[in-house]
C-alpha positions in Angstrom: 12.3 -31.6 -9.7 15.3 -30.6 -7.6 13.0 -29.6 -4.8 11.1 -32.9 -5.3 14.3 -34.8 -4.7 14.7 -33.1 -1.3 11.1 -33.6 -0.3 10.4 -37.1 -1.8 9.7 -38.6 1.6 6.6 -36.4 1.8 5.0 -38.2 -1.1 3.5 -41.5 -1.9 5.1 -43.2 -4.9 2.2 -45.4 -6.1 0.7 -43.5 -9.1 4.1 -42.1 -10.0 6.8 -44.7 -9.5 9.6 -42.2 -8.9 10.7 -38.6 -9.5 11.7 -39.4 -13.1 8.2 -40.7 -13.9 6.7 -37.7 -12.2 8.9 -35.4 -14.3 8.0 -37.1 -17.5 4.3 -37.0 -16.7 4.4 -33.2 -15.8 6.5 -32.4 -18.8 3.9 -34.2 -21.1 1.0 -32.4 -19.3 2.8 -29.0 -19.8 3.4 -29.7 -23.4 -0.2 -30.8 -24.0 -1.6 -27.8 -22.2 0.7 -25.4 -24.0 -0.3 -26.8 -27.4 -4.0 -26.6 -26.6 -3.6 -23.0 -25.4 -1.9 -22.1 -28.7 -4.5 -24.0 -30.8 -7.5 -22.9 -28.8 -6.8 -19.5 -27.1 -10.6 -18.8 -26.8 -10.8 -21.6 -24.2 -8.6 -19.8 -21.8 -9.4 -16.7 -19.7 -6.6 -15.3 -17.6 -7.7 -14.2 -14.2 -6.2 -12.9 -11.0 -7.9 -14.1 -7.8 -9.7 -13.1 -5.8 -11.7 -11.4 -8.6 -13.2 -13.5 -11.4 -14.6 -12.0 -14.6 -17.7 -14.2 -14.7 -21.4 -13.5 -14.0 -23.1 -14.6 -10.8 -23.9 -18.3 -10.8 -22.1 -18.8 -14.2 -21.0 -22.3 -13.3 -22.9 -25.3 -11.9 -19.8 -26.6 -10.1 -16.4 -25.1 -9.4 -13.3 -27.2 -8.7 -10.1 -25.7 -7.3 -7.2 -28.1 -7.0 -3.7 -27.6 -5.6 -4.0 -23.9 -5.1 -5.8 -22.3 -2.2 -4.6 -24.1 0.9 -1.5 -25.5 -0.8 0.1 -22.0 -0.7 -1.1 -21.0 2.7 2.4 -19.7 3.5 2.0 -17.1 0.7 -1.8 -16.4 0.7 -3.3 -15.0 3.9 -6.6 -15.7 5.5 -8.3 -12.7 3.9 -7.2 -13.8 0.5 -8.7 -17.2 1.1 -11.9 -15.7 2.4 -12.2 -13.3 -0.5 -11.5 -16.0 -3.0 -14.0 -18.4 -1.4 -16.7 -15.6 -1.5 -15.9 -15.1 -5.2 -16.2 -18.8 -5.8 -19.6 -18.8 -4.1 -20.7 -15.9 -6.2 -19.9 -17.5 -9.6 -21.2 -21.0 -8.6 -24.8 -22.3 -8.7 -24.6 -25.6 -6.9 -21.3 -26.9 -5.5 -17.6 -26.1 -4.9 -14.9 -28.6 -4.3 -11.5 -27.7 -2.9 -8.5 -30.0 -2.9 -6.3 -30.7 -1.0 -6.8 -29.3 2.5 -3.1 -29.2 3.4 -0.2 -26.9 2.6 3.1 -27.8 1.0 4.5 -29.0 4.3 1.6 -31.5 4.7 -0.2 -29.5 7.5 -4.0 -29.0 7.5 -4.8 -25.4 6.6 -4.7 -23.7 9.9 -7.9 -21.6 9.3 -10.0 -24.4 7.7 -12.3 -24.7 10.7 -12.8 -21.0 10.7 -13.8 -21.1 7.0 -16.1 -24.0 7.6 -17.8 -22.2 10.4 -18.2 -19.1 8.2 -19.7 -21.2 5.4 -22.1 -23.1 7.7 -23.2 -19.8 9.3 -24.1 -18.6 5.8 -26.3 -21.7 5.4 -24.1 -23.8 3.1 -23.6 -27.5 3.6 -20.0 -28.3 4.1 -18.2 -31.6 4.5 -14.6 -32.8 4.4 -14.5 -35.9 2.2 -11.9 -38.5 1.8 -10.7 -39.0 -1.8 -9.0 -42.0 -3.3 -6.0 -40.0 -4.6 -3.1 -39.2 -2.4 0.2 -38.2 -3.9 1.4 -35.8 -1.2 1.1 -37.6 2.1 -2.0 -36.4 4.0 -3.4 -34.8 0.8 -6.4 -37.1 0.6 -9.2 -34.8 1.8 -11.5 -32.5 -0.2 -13.8 -29.8 1.0 -17.3 -30.0 -0.6 -19.5 -27.0 -0.3 -23.1 -27.3 -1.4 -25.2 -24.2 -1.8 
């Protein structure tokens, strides 16, 4: 939350009223998740991308939120490409990636390159506006249909 105080102008304070509200919400989410992990360990499978321990087309839809492009400063293009290919392998129908910006609020610099790659492989790809925007500019999702 210390970092949030420094970066609060990069966020829209509509859903969360302020940093304190955000802190309480995240604390509650962490507690709820931790309790569920302790009570239902069979629901959780630890993985390390870009490799997933699932069969081909194991899932109808795959949703990845606040990971891939968010940490573009730490994850290189090859990691993004390898992870995307792994997502494609384990998914039957559709992949949704959100948001399309990094922590600084900049559109992922290689997004057009990834979109071209996907379209050249025959996938339908669209950037879609979503109604949720906490980080300024984080209101777009990439939808990939196989």
